[in-house]
C-alpha positions as CSV (number, residue, x, y, z in Angstrom):
1,X,-37.6,10.7,115.4
2,X,-38.4,7.6,113.4
3,X,-36.7,6.5,110.2
4,X,-39.9,6.9,108.2
5,X,-40.1,10.5,109.3
6,X,-36.5,11.3,108.3
7,X,-37.1,9.7,104.9
8,X,-40.2,11.9,104.3
9,X,-38.3,15.0,105.3
10,X,-35.5,14.3,102.8
11,X,-38.0,13.5,100.1
12,X,-39.8,16.8,100.6
13,X,-36.4,18.7,100.5
14,X,-35.4,17.2,97.2
15,X,-38.8,17.1,95.5
16,X,-40.3,20.5,94.4
17,X,-43.8,21.4,95.2
18,X,-46.4,21.3,92.5
19,X,-46.7,25.1,92.5
20,X,-42.9,25.4,92.0
21,X,-42.9,23.4,88.7
22,X,-42.7,25.7,85.7
23,X,-45.6,25.9,83.3
24,X,-43.4,24.9,80.3
25,X,-43.2,21.4,81.6
26,X,-47.0,20.9,81.0
27,X,-47.0,22.4,77.5
28,X,-46.8,19.8,74.6
29,X,-43.5,19.9,72.7
30,X,-43.6,21.1,69.1
31,X,-41.6,18.2,67.9
32,X,-44.1,15.7,69.4
33,X,-46.9,17.6,67.7
34,X,-45.2,17.5,64.3
35,X,-44.5,13.8,64.8
36,X,-48.1,13.1,65.6
37,X,-49.2,15.1,62.6
38,X,-47.0,13.0,60.4
39,X,-48.6,9.9,61.7
40,X,-52.1,11.2,61.2
41,X,-51.4,12.7,57.8
42,X,-52.3,10.2,54.9
43,X,-49.4,8.8,53.1
44,X,-48.8,9.7,49.4
45,X,-49.0,7.2,46.6
46,X,-46.1,6.5,44.3
47,X,-47.4,8.9,41.6
48,X,-48.4,11.6,44.1
49,X,-44.9,11.5,45.6
50,X,-43.3,11.6,42.2
51,X,-45.4,14.6,41.2
52,X,-44.4,16.4,44.4
53,X,-40.7,15.9,43.8
54,X,-41.1,16.9,40.1
55,X,-42.7,20.2,41.1
56,X,-39.7,20.9,43.3
57,X,-37.4,20.6,40.3
58,X,-37.7,24.2,38.9
59,X,-35.8,23.4,35.7
60,X,-37.9,20.4,34.8
61,X,-41.1,22.4,35.5
62,X,-39.8,25.2,33.3
63,X,-39.3,22.7,30.5
64,X,-42.8,21.3,31.0
65,X,-44.4,24.8,30.9
66,X,-42.5,25.6,27.7
67,X,-43.7,22.4,26.1
68,X,-47.3,23.2,27.1
69,X,-46.9,26.7,25.6
70,X,-45.4,25.2,22.5
71,X,-48.3,22.7,22.1
72,X,-50.9,25.5,22.5
73,X,-49.2,27.8,20.0
74,X,-48.9,24.9,17.6
75,X,-52.7,24.5,17.7
76,X,-53.7,28.1,17.9
77,X,-50.7,30.0,16.4
78,X,-51.6,29.7,12.8
79,X,-55.2,30.6,13.6
80,X,-54.2,33.8,15.3
81,X,-52.3,34.9,12.3
82,X,-54.1,36.5,9.3
83,X,-51.7,34.9,6.9
84,X,-51.6,31.4,5.5
85,X,-48.7,29.0,5.4
86,X,-48.2,28.8,1.6
87,X,-49.5,32.1,0.3
88,X,-46.8,34.7,-0.1
89,X,-46.9,38.4,-0.9
90,X,-44.1,39.4,-3.3
91,X,-44.1,43.0,-2.1
92,X,-43.3,41.8,1.5
93,X,-40.2,39.8,0.7
94,X,-37.6,39.6,3.5
95,X,-39.4,42.0,5.8
96,X,-37.8,42.2,9.4
97,X,-39.9,41.5,12.5
98,X,-42.5,44.2,13.0
99,X,-46.0,44.7,14.2
100,X,-47.4,43.5,10.9
101,X,-45.2,40.4,10.7
102,X,-44.1,39.4,14.2
103,X,-41.3,37.1,13.0
104,X,-40.7,38.8,9.7
105,X,-41.2,37.3,6.2
106,X,-39.1,35.0,3.9
107,X,-37.9,35.5,0.4
108,X,-41.3,34.7,-1.1
109,X,-43.2,37.1,1.2
110,X,-44.6,34.3,3.5
111,X,-45.2,35.1,7.1
112,X,-42.5,33.4,9.3
113,X,-44.7,33.5,12.4
114,X,-47.4,31.4,10.8
115,X,-44.8,29.0,9.2
116,X,-43.0,28.6,12.6
117,X,-46.1,27.4,14.4
118,X,-47.2,25.2,11.5
119,X,-43.7,23.7,11.7
120,X,-44.2,23.1,15.4
121,X,-47.3,21.0,14.5
122,X,-45.2,18.9,12.1
123,X,-42.4,18.4,14.6
124,X,-44.5,17.6,17.6
125,X,-46.7,15.2,15.6
126,X,-43.7,13.4,14.3
127,X,-42.1,13.2,17.7
128,X,-45.2,12.0,19.5
129,X,-46.1,9.5,16.9
130,X,-42.6,8.0,16.9
131,X,-42.7,7.8,20.7
132,X,-46.1,6.1,20.7
133,X,-45.1,3.5,18.1
134,X,-41.8,2.9,20.0
135,X,-43.8,2.5,23.2
136,X,-46.2,-0.1,21.8
137,X,-43.7,-2.2,19.9
138,X,-40.9,-1.9,22.5
139,X,-43.1,-2.7,25.5
140,X,-44.7,-5.7,23.9
141,X,-41.5,-7.1,22.5
142,X,-39.4,-6.4,25.6
143,X,-42.1,-7.6,28.0
144,X,-42.5,-10.9,26.2
145,X,-38.7,-11.5,25.9
146,X,-38.1,-10.7,29.5
147,X,-41.0,-12.7,30.9
148,X,-40.5,-15.8,28.8
149,X,-36.7,-16.0,29.1
150,X,-34.7,-18.9,27.9
151,X,-34.5,-19.6,24.2
152,X,-37.3,-17.3,23.4
153,X,-35.4,-14.4,25.1
154,X,-32.1,-15.3,23.4
155,X,-33.7,-15.5,19.9
156,X,-35.6,-12.2,20.4
157,X,-32.5,-10.4,21.7
158,X,-30.4,-11.6,18.7
159,X,-32.9,-9.8,16.5
160,X,-32.6,-6.7,18.5
161,X,-28.8,-6.9,18.4
162,X,-28.9,-7.1,14.6
163,X,-31.2,-4.1,14.3
164,X,-29.2,-2.2,16.8
165,X,-26.0,-2.8,14.7
166,X,-27.5,-1.2,11.6
167,X,-26.6,2.4,11.0
168,X,-29.7,4.3,12.0
169,X,-29.3,7.3,9.7
170,X,-28.4,5.1,6.7
171,X,-31.6,3.0,7.2
172,X,-33.7,6.2,7.4
173,X,-32.2,7.7,4.3
174,X,-32.6,4.5,2.3
175,X,-36.2,4.2,3.2
176,X,-36.9,7.8,2.3
177,X,-35.2,7.4,-1.0
178,X,-37.1,4.2,-1.8
179,X,-40.6,5.3,-0.5
180,X,-40.3,9.0,-1.3
181,X,-40.2,11.9,1.1
182,X,-43.4,12.4,3.0
183,X,-44.7,12.7,6.6
184,X,-45.8,9.0,6.7
185,X,-42.4,7.9,5.3
186,X,-40.5,9.9,8.0
187,X,-42.6,8.3,10.8
188,X,-42.0,4.8,9.4
189,X,-38.3,5.4,8.9
190,X,-37.9,6.7,12.4
191,X,-39.7,3.7,14.0
192,X,-38.0,0.9,12.0
193,X,-35.2,0.7,14.5
194,X,-36.3,3.3,17.1
195,X,-38.2,0.8,19.3
196,X,-35.0,-1.2,20.0
197,X,-34.0,1.0,23.0
198,X,-37.4,0.8,24.5
199,X,-37.5,-3.0,24.2
200,X,-34.2,-3.4,25.9
201,X,-35.2,-1.2,28.9
202,X,-38.5,-3.0,29.3
203,X,-36.8,-6.4,29.1
204,X,-34.3,-5.4,31.8
205,X,-37.1,-4.2,34.1
206,X,-39.2,-7.3,33.6
207,X,-36.3,-9.6,34.3
208,X,-36.0,-8.0,37.8
209,X,-39.7,-8.0,38.6
210,X,-40.9,-11.4,37.3
211,X,-39.5,-13.2,40.3
212,X,-41.3,-11.1,42.8
213,X,-43.9,-12.7,45.1
214,X,-47.0,-11.1,43.5
215,X,-45.9,-12.3,40.0
216,X,-45.3,-15.8,41.3
217,X,-48.7,-15.8,43.0
218,X,-50.4,-14.9,39.7
219,X,-48.5,-17.7,38.0
220,X,-49.6,-20.2,40.6
221,X,-53.3,-19.3,40.0
222,X,-52.9,-20.0,36.3
223,X,-53.1,-16.4,35.1
224,X,-52.4,-16.1,31.4
225,X,-49.0,-14.6,30.2
226,X,-50.5,-11.5,28.6
227,X,-52.6,-10.7,31.7
228,X,-49.6,-11.0,34.0
229,X,-47.6,-8.7,31.7
230,X,-50.4,-6.2,31.5
231,X,-51.5,-6.2,35.1
232,X,-48.4,-7.0,37.1
233,X,-45.3,-6.2,35.1
234,X,-46.0,-3.1,33.0
235,X,-47.5,-1.0,35.9
236,X,-44.2,-1.5,37.8
237,X,-42.0,-0.5,34.9
238,X,-43.9,2.7,33.9
239,X,-41.3,5.0,35.4
240,X,-38.4,4.0,33.1
241,X,-40.8,3.8,30.2
242,X,-42.1,7.4,30.7
243,X,-38.5,8.7,31.0
244,X,-37.5,6.8,27.8
245,X,-40.5,8.3,25.9
246,X,-39.5,11.9,26.9
247,X,-36.1,11.2,25.5
248,X,-37.5,9.6,22.3
249,X,-39.6,12.6,21.3
250,X,-36.7,15.2,21.0
251,X,-34.6,12.6,19.1
252,X,-37.4,12.1,16.6
253,X,-38.0,15.9,16.3
254,X,-34.3,16.5,15.6
255,X,-34.2,13.7,13.1
256,X,-37.2,15.1,11.2
257,X,-35.6,18.6,11.2
258,X,-32.3,17.2,10.0
259,X,-33.9,15.1,7.2
260,X,-36.0,18.1,6.1
261,X,-32.9,20.2,6.2
262,X,-31.2,17.7,3.8
263,X,-34.3,17.8,1.5
264,X,-35.5,14.3,2.4
265,X,-38.3,15.3,4.7
266,X,-41.2,17.6,4.4
267,X,-41.2,19.4,1.1
268,X,-42.0,23.0,0.2
269,X,-44.4,24.8,0.2
270,X,-45.3,23.0,3.5
271,X,-43.5,24.2,6.5
272,X,-41.3,22.5,9.1
273,X,-38.5,23.8,11.1
274,X,-35.9,21.8,9.0
275,X,-37.3,23.2,5.8
276,X,-37.3,26.7,7.1
277,X,-33.7,26.4,8.3
278,X,-32.7,25.0,4.9
279,X,-34.4,27.9,3.0
280,X,-32.7,30.4,5.3
281,X,-29.3,29.0,5.2
282,X,-28.0,31.1,2.3
283,X,-29.5,34.4,3.8
284,X,-27.2,34.7,6.8
285,X,-24.7,36.9,5.1
286,X,-27.4,39.1,3.6
287,X,-28.6,40.2,7.0
288,X,-31.9,38.3,7.1
289,X,-31.1,36.7,10.4
290,X,-34.8,36.2,11.6
291,X,-35.4,33.6,8.9
292,X,-32.9,31.2,10.5
293,X,-33.1,32.4,14.1
294,X,-36.7,31.4,14.9
295,X,-36.7,27.8,13.5
296,X,-33.2,27.2,15.0
297,X,-34.3,28.7,18.4
298,X,-37.4,26.5,18.7
299,X,-35.5,23.4,17.7
300,X,-32.9,24.0,20.3
301,X,-35.4,25.1,23.0
302,X,-37.7,22.1,22.4
303,X,-34.7,19.7,22.6
304,X,-33.6,21.3,25.8
305,X,-37.1,21.3,27.4
306,X,-37.6,17.6,26.7
307,X,-34.2,16.7,28.0
308,X,-34.5,18.6,31.3
309,X,-38.1,17.2,31.7
310,X,-36.7,13.7,31.1
311,X,-34.0,14.2,33.7
312,X,-36.5,15.6,36.2
313,X,-38.9,12.6,35.6
314,X,-36.0,10.2,36.1
315,X,-35.2,11.7,39.5
316,X,-38.9,11.9,40.5
317,X,-39.8,8.4,39.5
318,X,-36.7,6.7,41.0
319,X,-38.0,4.7,44.0
320,X,-34.5,4.9,45.6
321,X,-34.9,8.6,46.0
322,X,-38.3,8.5,47.8
323,X,-38.3,10.1,51.3
């Protein structure tokens, strides 16, 4: 017997026949199918991935849904009620919550339900306006300071440090005393030094991004400073800016409620949550709990909703957490 014949016999002994191979060997593995699907599946953009991770945060989504509900009721709540904000019925003084008055009435017979949602209009308007003004001033100021650098940055930051060192509440109260309490005065007072935090955040982000290759390429082509800031720098700093805005709104809402509570904000007969809490402060011992409960509840719930939404956005927009 030749050597080639012996080798063929051993090969046939150790190698199984085709019909002996199990069918599972020919089936594609599930893991390989999943890997191929991941390759074929289109990749998510930055904002799509951020939204996907935000949706997974149940607490943040709960805060977002509550804020949407609050905004809708601020618009349509006073319309749904048959009562007005200022008109009171003396015969209905201090009525508890019922089918006629869902949140009860105050000491002048005014409907607390209507005044609560009208107060939501005032609070949300003040918070959003303060956030928008802080956004425009802080982004422009911080973007220029961070991009220019050098002496311009040093001079602009010294101004920020001076404003940051001023007592915020003292400045607001002085402006309200000088200009008189009104809605416009509150917005101006809240934004005099409120933009400082936004400017510092934007400056820090711009200092990190301005040395990236795409910014240097724009500079080499002779692009103007404002266009570089608007096209290259700001879009890459929107994550921290949005988070800061969600934290600015509840701060302004609480400040407005606090000033109205002290009598320096919205004046009666107009309604705001701070005014309603101030009017109801002396009625706790008399058992008229609903007058203080509803404005205090919505102030607390709104602050909590904005804070958890801000925390969720901070986690969702952080590029270090992308998977």
